[in-house]
C-alpha positions as a Markdown table, in Angstrom:
| # | Residue | x | y | z |
|---|---|---|---|---|
| 1 | Leu | -4.7 | -49.7 | -48.1 |
| 2 | Arg | -3.2 | -50.4 | -44.6 |
| 3 | Pro | -3.2 | -54.2 | -44.2 |
| 4 | His | -0.5 | -54.1 | -41.6 |
| 5 | Glu | -2.9 | -52.6 | -39.1 |
| 6 | Thr | -4.9 | -55.9 | -38.9 |
| 7 | Thr | -2.6 | -58.6 | -40.2 |
| 8 | Gly | 0.9 | -57.4 | -39.4 |
| 9 | Val | 1.8 | -57.7 | -43.1 |
| 10 | Ile | 3.3 | -54.6 | -44.8 |
| 11 | Phe | 3.3 | -54.0 | -48.5 |
| 12 | Thr | 6.1 | -52.1 | -50.1 |
| 13 | His | 5.3 | -49.2 | -52.5 |
| 14 | Glu | 6.5 | -51.3 | -55.4 |
| 15 | Ala | 4.3 | -54.2 | -54.3 |
| 16 | Ile | 1.2 | -51.9 | -54.2 |
| 17 | Lys | 2.0 | -50.7 | -57.7 |
| 18 | Ala | 2.4 | -54.3 | -58.9 |
| 19 | Val | -1.0 | -55.2 | -57.3 |
| 20 | Ile | -2.8 | -52.4 | -59.1 |
| 21 | Lys | -1.1 | -53.2 | -62.4 |
| 22 | Glu | -1.7 | -57.0 | -62.2 |
| 23 | Ser | -5.3 | -56.7 | -60.9 |
| 24 | Asn | -6.2 | -55.3 | -64.3 |
| 25 | Arg | -5.3 | -58.7 | -65.8 |
| 26 | Tyr | -6.0 | -60.9 | -62.9 |
| 27 | Asn | -9.6 | -60.1 | -61.9 |
| 28 | Trp | -12.3 | -58.3 | -63.9 |
| 29 | Ser | -15.2 | -59.3 | -61.7 |
| 30 | Ser | -15.1 | -56.0 | -59.8 |
| 31 | Pro | -13.9 | -52.4 | -60.6 |
| 32 | Leu | -10.9 | -50.6 | -59.2 |
| 33 | Pro | -10.0 | -50.1 | -56.5 |
| 34 | Glu | -12.0 | -53.1 | -55.2 |
| 35 | Arg | -10.2 | -55.6 | -57.5 |
| 36 | Ala | -6.8 | -54.4 | -56.4 |
| 37 | Ile | -7.8 | -54.7 | -52.7 |
| 38 | Asp | -9.1 | -58.2 | -53.4 |
| 39 | Leu | -5.8 | -59.2 | -55.0 |
| 40 | Ala | -3.9 | -57.7 | -52.1 |
| 41 | Met | -6.0 | -59.7 | -49.6 |
| 42 | Asp | -5.4 | -62.9 | -51.6 |
| 43 | Val | -1.7 | -62.3 | -51.5 |
| 44 | Met | -1.8 | -61.7 | -47.7 |
| 45 | Met | -3.8 | -64.9 | -47.1 |
| 46 | Leu | -1.0 | -66.9 | -48.8 |
| 47 | Trp | 1.8 | -64.9 | -47.3 |
| 48 | Asn | 0.4 | -65.2 | -43.7 |
| 49 | Lys | 0.9 | -69.0 | -43.9 |
| 50 | Lys | 4.6 | -68.5 | -44.1 |
| 51 | Pro | 6.6 | -68.3 | -40.8 |
| 52 | Asp | 8.0 | -64.9 | -39.9 |
| 53 | Ala | 6.4 | -63.3 | -43.0 |
| 54 | Phe | 5.6 | -59.7 | -42.7 |
| 55 | Leu | 6.9 | -57.8 | -45.7 |
| 56 | Val | 5.3 | -58.2 | -49.2 |
| 57 | Asn | 7.4 | -56.9 | -52.1 |
| 58 | Glu | 7.0 | -56.9 | -55.8 |
| 59 | Gln | 8.5 | -60.4 | -56.1 |
| 60 | Thr | 5.9 | -61.7 | -53.5 |
| 61 | Val | 3.1 | -60.6 | -55.8 |
| 62 | Ser | 4.7 | -62.3 | -58.8 |
| 63 | Glu | 5.2 | -65.5 | -56.8 |
| 64 | Phe | 1.5 | -65.5 | -55.8 |
| 65 | Leu | 0.3 | -65.0 | -59.3 |
| 66 | Ser | 2.6 | -67.7 | -60.7 |
| 67 | Leu | 1.3 | -70.1 | -58.1 |
| 68 | Lys | -2.4 | -69.1 | -58.6 |
| 69 | Thr | -2.4 | -69.1 | -62.4 |
| 70 | Gly | 0.2 | -71.7 | -63.2 |
| 71 | Thr | 2.0 | -69.3 | -65.5 |
| 72 | Pro | 5.2 | -67.3 | -64.9 |
| 73 | His | 4.9 | -63.7 | -63.6 |
| 74 | Gly | 7.5 | -61.0 | -62.7 |
| 75 | Glu | 11.1 | -61.0 | -63.6 |
| 76 | Ile | 12.3 | -63.9 | -65.8 |
| 77 | Gln | 14.3 | -66.4 | -63.8 |
| 78 | Ser | 17.2 | -68.5 | -65.1 |
| 79 | Gly | 15.1 | -71.7 | -65.6 |
| 80 | Glu | 12.4 | -69.9 | -67.5 |
| 81 | Arg | 14.9 | -67.9 | -69.5 |
| 82 | Lys | 16.5 | -71.1 | -70.8 |
| 83 | Lys | 13.1 | -72.4 | -71.7 |
| 84 | Leu | 12.1 | -69.2 | -73.6 |
| 85 | Leu | 15.3 | -69.1 | -75.5 |
| 86 | Asn | 14.9 | -72.8 | -76.5 |
| 87 | Leu | 11.1 | -72.7 | -77.2 |
| 88 | Glu | 11.5 | -74.0 | -80.8 |
| 89 | Lys | 13.5 | -77.1 | -79.6 |
| 90 | Ile | 10.9 | -77.7 | -76.8 |
| 91 | Leu | 7.9 | -77.5 | -79.1 |
| 92 | His | 9.6 | -79.8 | -81.6 |
| 93 | Gln | 9.7 | -82.5 | -79.0 |
| 94 | Gln | 5.9 | -82.8 | -79.6 |
| 95 | Val | 5.5 | -81.4 | -83.2 |
| 96 | Ile | 7.4 | -82.9 | -86.2 |
| 97 | Gly | 8.4 | -80.5 | -89.0 |
| 98 | Gln | 6.6 | -77.2 | -89.5 |
| 99 | Glu | 9.8 | -75.2 | -88.7 |
| 100 | Glu | 8.4 | -71.9 | -89.9 |
| 101 | Ala | 5.1 | -72.3 | -87.9 |
| 102 | Ile | 7.0 | -73.2 | -84.7 |
| 103 | Lys | 9.4 | -70.3 | -85.2 |
| 104 | Gln | 6.5 | -67.8 | -85.5 |
| 105 | Val | 4.6 | -68.9 | -82.4 |
| 106 | Ala | 7.9 | -69.1 | -80.4 |
| 107 | Glu | 8.7 | -65.5 | -81.3 |
| 108 | Ala | 5.2 | -64.4 | -80.2 |
| 109 | Leu | 5.5 | -66.1 | -76.9 |
| 110 | Arg | 8.8 | -64.5 | -76.2 |
| 111 | Arg | 7.3 | -61.1 | -77.0 |
| 112 | Ala | 4.4 | -61.7 | -74.6 |
| 113 | Arg | 6.6 | -62.9 | -71.7 |
| 114 | Ser | 9.1 | -60.1 | -72.1 |
| 115 | Gly | 6.2 | -57.6 | -71.8 |
| 116 | Ile | 6.7 | -55.8 | -75.1 |
| 117 | Ser | 3.5 | -57.1 | -76.7 |
| 118 | Asn | 0.2 | -55.3 | -76.4 |
| 119 | Met | -1.1 | -56.2 | -72.8 |
| 120 | Glu | -4.7 | -55.3 | -73.8 |
| 121 | Lys | -5.0 | -58.2 | -76.2 |
| 122 | Pro | -4.7 | -62.0 | -75.7 |
| 123 | Val | -1.3 | -63.3 | -75.0 |
| 124 | Gly | -1.0 | -64.5 | -78.6 |
| 125 | Ser | -3.4 | -65.2 | -81.4 |
| 126 | Phe | -2.8 | -67.3 | -84.5 |
| 127 | Leu | -4.7 | -68.7 | -87.4 |
| 128 | Phe | -3.3 | -72.1 | -88.5 |
| 129 | Leu | -4.0 | -72.8 | -92.2 |
| 130 | Gly | -3.4 | -76.2 | -93.8 |
| 131 | Pro | -4.8 | -79.6 | -94.6 |
| 132 | Thr | -6.0 | -82.1 | -92.0 |
| 133 | Gly | -3.4 | -84.1 | -90.1 |
| 134 | Val | -0.3 | -81.9 | -90.5 |
| 135 | Gly | 0.2 | -80.8 | -86.9 |
| 136 | Lys | -2.1 | -77.8 | -86.3 |
| 137 | Thr | -3.9 | -79.3 | -83.2 |
| 138 | Glu | -0.7 | -80.9 | -82.0 |
| 139 | Thr | 1.0 | -77.5 | -82.0 |
| 140 | Ala | -1.9 | -76.1 | -80.0 |
| 141 | Lys | -1.5 | -78.9 | -77.4 |
| 142 | Ala | 2.3 | -78.3 | -77.3 |
| 143 | Leu | 1.7 | -74.5 | -76.7 |
| 144 | Ala | -0.8 | -75.2 | -73.9 |
| 145 | Lys | 1.7 | -77.5 | -72.2 |
| 146 | Thr | 4.7 | -75.2 | -72.7 |
| 147 | Tyr | 3.2 | -71.9 | -71.9 |
| 148 | Phe | 0.4 | -72.7 | -69.4 |
| 149 | Gly | 2.1 | -75.8 | -68.0 |
| 150 | Asp | -0.5 | -78.5 | -68.9 |
| 151 | Glu | -2.3 | -79.7 | -72.0 |
| 152 | Gly | -5.4 | -79.7 | -69.9 |
| 153 | Arg | -5.3 | -75.9 | -70.1 |
| 154 | Met | -6.5 | -76.1 | -73.7 |
| 155 | Ile | -10.2 | -75.5 | -74.2 |
| 156 | Arg | -11.4 | -76.9 | -77.6 |
| 157 | Phe | -14.4 | -75.7 | -79.6 |
| 158 | Asp | -15.4 | -77.6 | -82.7 |
| 159 | Met | -16.7 | -74.7 | -84.7 |
| 160 | Ser | -18.7 | -76.9 | -87.0 |
| 161 | Glu | -21.1 | -77.2 | -84.1 |
| 162 | Phe | -21.7 | -73.4 | -84.1 |
| 163 | Gln | -23.2 | -72.8 | -87.6 |
| 164 | Thr | -26.6 | -71.3 | -86.7 |
| 165 | Pro | -27.7 | -67.9 | -85.2 |
| 166 | Ser | -28.6 | -69.7 | -81.9 |
| 167 | Ser | -24.9 | -70.7 | -81.6 |
| 168 | Ile | -24.2 | -67.1 | -80.4 |
| 169 | Asp | -26.3 | -67.8 | -77.3 |
| 170 | Arg | -24.4 | -71.1 | -76.7 |
| 171 | Leu | -21.1 | -69.1 | -76.6 |
| 172 | Leu | -22.2 | -65.9 | -74.8 |
| 173 | Gly | -25.3 | -67.0 | -73.0 |
| 174 | Ser | -29.0 | -66.0 | -73.1 |
| 175 | Ser | -30.5 | -63.6 | -70.5 |
| 176 | Gln | -34.0 | -64.6 | -71.6 |
| 177 | Leu | -33.3 | -68.3 | -70.8 |
| 178 | Asn | -31.1 | -67.4 | -67.9 |
| 179 | Gln | -28.4 | -69.6 | -69.4 |
| 180 | Gln | -24.6 | -69.0 | -69.3 |
| 181 | Gly | -22.6 | -69.4 | -72.5 |
| 182 | Arg | -19.9 | -72.0 | -72.8 |
| 183 | Leu | -17.2 | -69.7 | -74.1 |
| 184 | Val | -17.5 | -67.1 | -71.4 |
| 185 | Thr | -18.0 | -69.7 | -68.6 |
| 186 | Glu | -14.9 | -71.6 | -69.6 |
| 187 | Val | -12.8 | -68.4 | -69.7 |
| 188 | Lys | -14.1 | -67.2 | -66.4 |
| 189 | Asp | -13.3 | -70.5 | -64.8 |
| 190 | Asn | -10.0 | -70.9 | -66.6 |
| 191 | Pro | -8.7 | -67.4 | -67.4 |
| 192 | Tyr | -5.1 | -68.6 | -68.1 |
| 193 | Ser | -5.8 | -71.1 | -70.9 |
| 194 | Leu | -5.4 | -71.7 | -74.6 |
| 195 | Ile | -8.6 | -71.6 | -76.6 |
| 196 | Leu | -8.6 | -73.8 | -79.7 |
| 197 | Leu | -11.2 | -72.9 | -82.4 |
| 198 | Asp | -11.2 | -75.9 | -84.7 |
| 199 | Glu | -12.3 | -75.4 | -88.3 |
| 200 | Ile | -13.3 | -71.8 | -87.6 |
| 201 | Glu | -14.4 | -71.3 | -91.2 |
| 202 | Lys | -17.5 | -73.4 | -90.5 |
| 203 | Ala | -18.8 | -71.1 | -87.8 |
| 204 | Tyr | -21.8 | -68.8 | -88.2 |
| 205 | Pro | -20.5 | -65.6 | -89.7 |
| 206 | Glu | -21.5 | -63.3 | -86.8 |
| 207 | Ile | -19.5 | -65.5 | -84.5 |
| 208 | Leu | -16.4 | -64.4 | -86.3 |
| 209 | Asp | -17.3 | -60.8 | -85.4 |
| 210 | Ile | -17.4 | -61.8 | -81.7 |
| 211 | Phe | -13.8 | -63.2 | -82.0 |
| 212 | Leu | -12.7 | -60.2 | -84.0 |
| 213 | Gln | -13.6 | -58.0 | -81.0 |
| 214 | Ile | -11.9 | -60.5 | -78.6 |
| 215 | Leu | -8.7 | -60.4 | -80.7 |
| 216 | Asp | -8.8 | -56.6 | -80.9 |
| 217 | Glu | -9.8 | -55.6 | -77.4 |
| 218 | Gly | -9.1 | -58.6 | -75.2 |
| 219 | Phe | -12.6 | -58.9 | -73.9 |
| 220 | Val | -16.2 | -59.7 | -74.8 |
| 221 | Thr | -19.5 | -58.8 | -73.1 |
| 222 | Asp | -21.7 | -61.7 | -72.3 |
| 223 | Ala | -25.5 | -61.9 | -72.5 |
| 224 | Phe | -25.8 | -60.5 | -68.9 |
| 225 | Gly | -23.7 | -57.4 | -69.6 |
| 226 | Glu | -20.6 | -58.7 | -67.8 |
| 227 | Lys | -17.2 | -58.0 | -69.4 |
| 228 | Val | -15.2 | -61.2 | -69.7 |
| 229 | Asn | -11.4 | -60.9 | -69.8 |
| 230 | Phe | -9.5 | -62.8 | -72.6 |
| 231 | Arg | -6.2 | -61.0 | -72.0 |
| 232 | Asn | -4.6 | -63.9 | -70.3 |
| 233 | Thr | -5.6 | -66.4 | -72.9 |
| 234 | Met | -3.9 | -67.6 | -76.1 |
| 235 | Ile | -6.3 | -68.1 | -79.1 |
| 236 | Ile | -5.6 | -70.5 | -81.8 |
| 237 | Ala | -8.0 | -70.9 | -84.8 |
| 238 | Thr | -7.5 | -73.7 | -87.3 |
| 239 | Ser | -8.9 | -73.9 | -90.9 |
| 240 | Asn | -8.8 | -76.4 | -93.6 |
| 241 | Ala | -10.0 | -73.8 | -96.2 |
| 242 | Gly | -8.5 | -74.3 | -99.6 |
| 243 | Ala | -7.5 | -77.9 | -98.9 |
| 244 | Ala | -8.0 | -78.9 | -102.6 |
| 245 | Leu | -5.9 | -75.9 | -103.7 |
| 246 | Ile | -3.1 | -76.8 | -101.3 |
| 247 | Lys | -3.0 | -80.4 | -102.6 |
| 248 | Glu | -2.9 | -79.1 | -106.2 |
| 249 | Glu | -0.1 | -76.6 | -105.5 |
| 250 | Val | 2.0 | -79.1 | -103.5 |
| 251 | Glu | 1.8 | -81.6 | -106.4 |
| 252 | Met | 3.0 | -78.8 | -108.7 |
| 253 | Gly | 6.0 | -78.2 | -106.4 |
| 254 | Ala | 5.0 | -74.7 | -105.2 |
| 255 | Asp | 6.9 | -73.3 | -102.2 |
| 256 | Ala | 5.2 | -72.8 | -98.8 |
| 257 | Asp | 5.1 | -69.0 | -99.0 |
| 258 | Lys | 3.3 | -69.1 | -102.4 |
| 259 | Ile | 0.8 | -71.7 | -101.2 |
| 260 | Lys | 0.1 | -69.6 | -98.0 |
| 261 | Gln | -0.6 | -66.5 | -100.0 |
| 262 | Asp | -2.8 | -68.3 | -102.5 |
| 263 | Val | -4.8 | -69.9 | -99.7 |
| 264 | Ile | -5.3 | -66.5 | -98.1 |
| 265 | Asp | -6.4 | -65.0 | -101.4 |
| 266 | Tyr | -8.7 | -68.0 | -101.9 |
| 267 | Ala | -10.3 | -67.5 | -98.4 |
| 268 | Ile | -10.8 | -63.8 | -99.0 |
| 269 | Ser | -12.2 | -64.1 | -102.6 |
| 270 | Asn | -14.6 | -66.9 | -101.5 |
| 271 | Asn | -15.8 | -64.9 | -98.5 |
| 272 | Val | -14.5 | -67.5 | -96.1 |
| 273 | Phe | -12.7 | -64.8 | -94.0 |
| 274 | Arg | -12.7 | -61.0 | -94.2 |
| 275 | Val | -9.5 | -59.1 | -94.5 |
| 276 | Glu | -10.1 | -57.3 | -91.2 |
| 277 | Phe | -10.6 | -60.6 | -89.4 |
| 278 | Leu | -7.3 | -62.1 | -90.7 |
| 279 | Asn | -5.5 | -58.9 | -89.8 |
| 280 | Arg | -6.5 | -59.2 | -86.1 |
| 281 | Phe | -4.3 | -62.3 | -85.6 |
| 282 | Asp | -0.7 | -62.0 | -84.5 |
| 283 | Gly | 0.1 | -64.4 | -87.2 |
| 284 | Val | -1.5 | -66.4 | -90.1 |
| 285 | Ile | 0.6 | -69.5 | -90.3 |
| 286 | Phe | 0.6 | -72.1 | -93.0 |
| 287 | Phe | 1.1 | -75.8 | -92.1 |
| 288 | Arg | 2.4 | -77.6 | -95.2 |
| 289 | Pro | 1.9 | -81.3 | -95.9 |
| 290 | Leu | 4.5 | -83.6 | -94.2 |
| 291 | Ser | 7.4 | -85.1 | -96.1 |
| 292 | Gly | 8.3 | -88.8 | -96.1 |
| 293 | Asn | 11.0 | -88.4 | -93.5 |
| 294 | Glu | 8.7 | -86.3 | -91.3 |
| 295 | Leu | 6.0 | -89.0 | -91.5 |
| 296 | Thr | 8.5 | -91.5 | -90.3 |
| 297 | Asn | 9.4 | -89.3 | -87.4 |
| 298 | Val | 5.7 | -88.8 | -86.6 |
| 299 | Val | 5.1 | -92.5 | -86.5 |
| 300 | Lys | 8.2 | -93.0 | -84.2 |
| 301 | Leu | 6.8 | -90.2 | -81.9 |
| 302 | Met | 3.4 | -91.9 | -81.8 |
| 303 | Leu | 5.0 | -95.3 | -80.9 |
| 304 | Lys | 7.2 | -93.6 | -78.3 |
| 305 | Lys | 4.1 | -92.1 | -76.6 |
| 306 | Leu | 2.3 | -95.5 | -76.7 |
| 307 | Ala | 5.3 | -97.2 | -75.1 |
| 308 | Lys | 5.5 | -94.6 | -72.4 |
| 309 | Arg | 1.8 | -94.9 | -71.7 |
| 310 | Leu | 2.1 | -98.7 | -71.3 |
| 311 | His | 5.2 | -98.3 | -69.1 |
| 312 | Asp | 3.5 | -95.7 | -66.8 |
| 313 | Glu | 0.1 | -97.4 | -66.6 |
| 314 | Lys | 0.8 | -101.1 | -67.0 |
| 315 | Asn | 4.5 | -101.4 | -66.1 |
| 316 | Ile | 5.0 | -103.2 | -69.4 |
| 317 | Asp | 8.0 | -102.3 | -71.6 |
| 318 | Val | 7.3 | -102.4 | -75.4 |
| 319 | Asp | 9.9 | -102.8 | -78.1 |
| 320 | Phe | 9.0 | -102.3 | -81.7 |
| 321 | Ser | 10.5 | -104.0 | -84.8 |
| 322 | Asp | 12.9 | -102.0 | -86.9 |
| 323 | Asp | 10.6 | -102.0 | -89.9 |
| 324 | Leu | 7.4 | -101.2 | -88.1 |
| 325 | Ser | 7.3 | -97.5 | -88.9 |
| 326 | Ala | 7.8 | -98.1 | -92.6 |
| 327 | Lys | 5.0 | -100.7 | -92.6 |
| 328 | Ile | 2.6 | -98.4 | -90.8 |
| 329 | Ile | 3.2 | -95.6 | -93.3 |
| 330 | Glu | 2.9 | -98.0 | -96.3 |
| 331 | Lys | -0.3 | -99.6 | -95.1 |
| 332 | Gly | -1.9 | -96.8 | -93.0 |
| 333 | Tyr | -1.1 | -93.4 | -94.5 |
| 334 | Asn | -3.9 | -91.6 | -96.3 |
| 335 | Pro | -2.9 | -88.1 | -97.6 |
| 336 | Ile | -6.5 | -86.9 | -97.2 |
| 337 | Phe | -6.4 | -87.4 | -93.4 |
| 338 | Gly | -2.6 | -86.9 | -92.9 |
| 339 | Ala | -1.0 | -88.0 | -89.7 |
| 340 | Arg | -4.4 | -88.8 | -88.2 |
| 341 | Ser | -4.7 | -91.8 | -90.5 |
| 342 | Leu | -1.4 | -93.1 | -89.1 |
| 343 | Asn | -2.7 | -92.7 | -85.5 |
| 344 | Arg | -5.9 | -94.6 | -86.5 |
| 345 | Tyr | -3.9 | -97.4 | -88.1 |
| 346 | Ile | -1.7 | -97.7 | -85.0 |
| 347 | Glu | -4.8 | -98.0 | -82.8 |
| 348 | Asp | -6.4 | -100.7 | -85.1 |
| 349 | Thr | -3.2 | -102.8 | -85.4 |
| 350 | Val | -0.4 | -102.2 | -82.9 |
| 351 | Glu | -2.7 | -101.4 | -80.0 |
| 352 | Asp | -5.1 | -104.2 | -80.9 |
| 353 | Ile | -2.2 | -106.7 | -80.8 |
| 354 | Leu | -1.0 | -105.4 | -77.4 |
| 355 | Ala | -4.6 | -105.5 | -76.0 |
| 356 | Lys | -5.0 | -109.2 | -77.1 |
| 357 | Lys | -1.7 | -110.1 | -75.5 |
| 358 | Ile | -2.5 | -108.4 | -72.2 |
| 359 | Ile | -6.0 | -110.0 | -72.1 |
| 360 | Ala | -4.6 | -113.5 | -73.0 |
| 361 | Gly | -2.0 | -113.2 | -70.2 |
| 362 | Glu | 0.8 | -113.4 | -72.7 |
| 363 | Val | 2.4 | -110.3 | -71.3 |
| 364 | Arg | 2.2 | -109.2 | -67.7 |
| 365 | Lys | 3.4 | -106.4 | -65.4 |
| 366 | Gly | 7.1 | -106.0 | -65.3 |
| 367 | Glu | 7.6 | -107.9 | -68.6 |
| 368 | Lys | 8.9 | -106.8 | -72.0 |
| 369 | Val | 7.2 | -107.5 | -75.3 |
| 370 | Arg | 8.3 | -106.9 | -78.9 |
| 371 | Ile | 5.7 | -105.9 | -81.5 |
| 372 | Gly | 5.9 | -106.0 | -85.3 |
| 373 | Leu | 3.5 | -106.3 | -88.2 |
């Protein structure tokens, strides 16, 4: 590799080593050494745009990958170091309660970024157990935003839509029909992303075997024989399995560790999940039902997001009455649906009141409005 002969750009020995190493994660569309050369050419194309640039070092390669993927590469800098060491606090800005769950995922992210986790597997993989509306999906969104830089980096699959044998083709593609599968296409197009597998217990059993391989080896082969790289993704699966058992044990006052183990035992004994499938995850995390104080904080967070949206999009400032959160919980909370019932109630009441005021011209851009029930 002698790029300096045609471009005037020189790669240091350490930069070439970094290119070879990173190409194994960055690009699987071609074999070595071709993919390493492709990465080197990509780096040069960017570097040549800089004035007086002629030397590419290891940091240059890291800077290119960080820019290209939206995720940090190379040595941990001071700003990122601070974020990594305060991950729990950052995630709790978006997720209420669930301290143990947040602690486990934060620890896994620190291991991945420090380079001590297995580089031949996804960045992180977790199975979130627990009833509906306790923060499982919200935690996945927070992880996508925190680790990959944007909630839009989350690719969601409703696994209740993949319950038949033909569902495998919808994920991996069909060579007979010459159709690409959604899973492999999404990951090829967005290799640095969080994959959310919602209600995975409802998927066709053989689909779990596909993900077992992905969790274990970091890749899957599509219907056309192409290996698709999942080693830059984070995989979150959620499950409501054992919801009735959880409700019963919570009412009896059982602690979270006991409930988690009982739910796992229930899932195994009822053939919801096999032991080897559960063991492939970096962590099986239980999300407990929210307490009264946590519900209040959830409502306040929802209202805060609503107020921010109105300010950003309509230039309208919203102030809420002091007793609004309590009234929303009193009238809108349904333990079967958890926090989702609160969000739905806010949409049906608070947002409806605001919509009517805006349409009627009672509140305009630049004005402030107070809302109560």
